[in-house]
C-alpha positions as CSV (number, residue, x, y, z in Angstrom):
1,X,71.9,93.0,89.3
2,X,73.3,90.9,86.5
3,X,76.9,90.0,86.3
4,X,79.0,92.1,84.1
5,X,79.9,90.7,80.7
6,X,83.6,89.9,80.0
7,X,84.2,93.2,78.0
8,X,82.7,95.3,80.9
9,X,84.9,93.5,83.3
10,X,88.0,94.4,81.3
11,X,86.9,98.0,80.8
12,X,86.3,98.3,84.6
13,X,89.7,96.8,85.5
14,X,91.4,99.2,83.1
15,X,90.6,102.0,85.6
16,X,93.0,100.4,88.1
17,X,96.4,101.0,86.6
18,X,99.8,100.1,87.8
19,X,100.2,103.7,89.0
20,X,97.0,103.8,90.9
21,X,97.3,104.3,94.8
22,X,94.6,102.3,96.3
23,X,93.4,102.8,99.9
24,X,90.3,101.6,101.8
25,X,87.3,103.7,101.2
26,X,86.3,106.6,103.4
27,X,84.1,104.8,105.9
28,X,85.6,101.3,105.4
29,X,87.7,99.4,108.0
30,X,89.6,96.2,108.0
31,X,89.3,94.2,111.3
32,X,90.3,90.9,112.6
33,X,87.4,88.5,112.9
34,X,88.0,86.3,116.0
35,X,85.4,83.6,115.3
36,X,87.0,82.8,112.0
37,X,90.5,83.7,112.9
38,X,90.5,85.9,109.7
39,X,89.8,89.4,108.6
40,X,86.7,91.2,107.5
41,X,86.2,94.4,105.6
42,X,83.6,96.6,107.3
43,X,81.8,99.2,105.2
44,X,78.4,101.0,105.5
45,X,75.9,98.2,105.6
46,X,78.5,95.8,104.2
47,X,80.6,93.0,105.7
48,X,83.1,91.2,103.4
49,X,84.9,88.2,104.8
50,X,88.4,88.2,103.5
51,X,90.5,85.2,102.6
52,X,94.2,85.1,103.0
53,X,94.9,86.5,99.6
54,X,92.4,89.4,99.9
55,X,93.9,90.4,103.3
56,X,97.3,90.2,101.8
57,X,96.4,92.6,99.1
58,X,94.3,95.1,101.2
59,X,96.9,95.4,104.0
60,X,99.1,96.9,101.4
61,X,96.5,99.4,100.2
62,X,97.6,102.5,102.2
63,X,97.2,105.2,99.6
64,X,101.0,105.5,99.4
65,X,101.9,102.3,97.5
66,X,101.1,102.0,93.9
67,X,99.4,98.9,92.4
68,X,102.7,97.9,90.9
69,X,104.4,98.2,94.4
70,X,101.6,96.0,95.8
71,X,102.1,93.3,93.0
72,X,105.9,93.3,93.5
73,X,105.4,92.8,97.3
74,X,103.0,90.0,96.8
75,X,105.2,88.3,94.2
76,X,108.1,88.5,96.7
77,X,106.0,87.0,99.4
78,X,104.5,84.1,97.5
79,X,106.9,81.5,96.1
80,X,106.6,80.9,92.3
81,X,104.0,83.7,91.8
82,X,103.9,85.0,88.1
83,X,104.1,88.7,88.2
84,X,101.8,89.1,85.1
85,X,99.1,86.8,86.5
86,X,99.3,88.5,90.0
87,X,99.1,91.8,88.5
88,X,96.0,91.1,86.5
89,X,94.3,89.4,89.5
90,X,95.1,92.3,91.8
91,X,93.8,94.9,89.3
92,X,90.5,92.9,88.8
93,X,90.1,92.3,92.6
94,X,90.7,96.1,93.3
95,X,88.3,97.1,90.5
96,X,85.5,95.0,92.0
97,X,86.1,96.7,95.4
98,X,86.3,100.2,93.8
99,X,82.8,99.4,92.2
100,X,81.5,98.6,95.6
101,X,82.9,101.8,97.1
102,X,85.1,99.7,99.4
103,X,88.4,100.8,97.9
104,X,89.3,104.3,96.6
105,X,92.0,105.2,94.2
106,X,94.5,108.0,94.3
């Protein structure tokens, strides 16, 4: 599948708003990965190795917090983080995971 063009990416990210309440998809689990001392996202026929930032975002995706809440928590946890930049990156990251059915929005 070809990579989406810039406009498509922006349109897709627009579906993840500050008021969206992300959670892991129905058959998706996040588990520790002992060999790498990190975390993985397990979905049907899918394994995604998470970096530290991905884990920091997804551990907050409980279906209760909004994207704005998640961004505020991340900005508070990471020194010198710019809220606008973090917000944009989180929305794009979640949009990619929504497209792969790994995250659902409420």
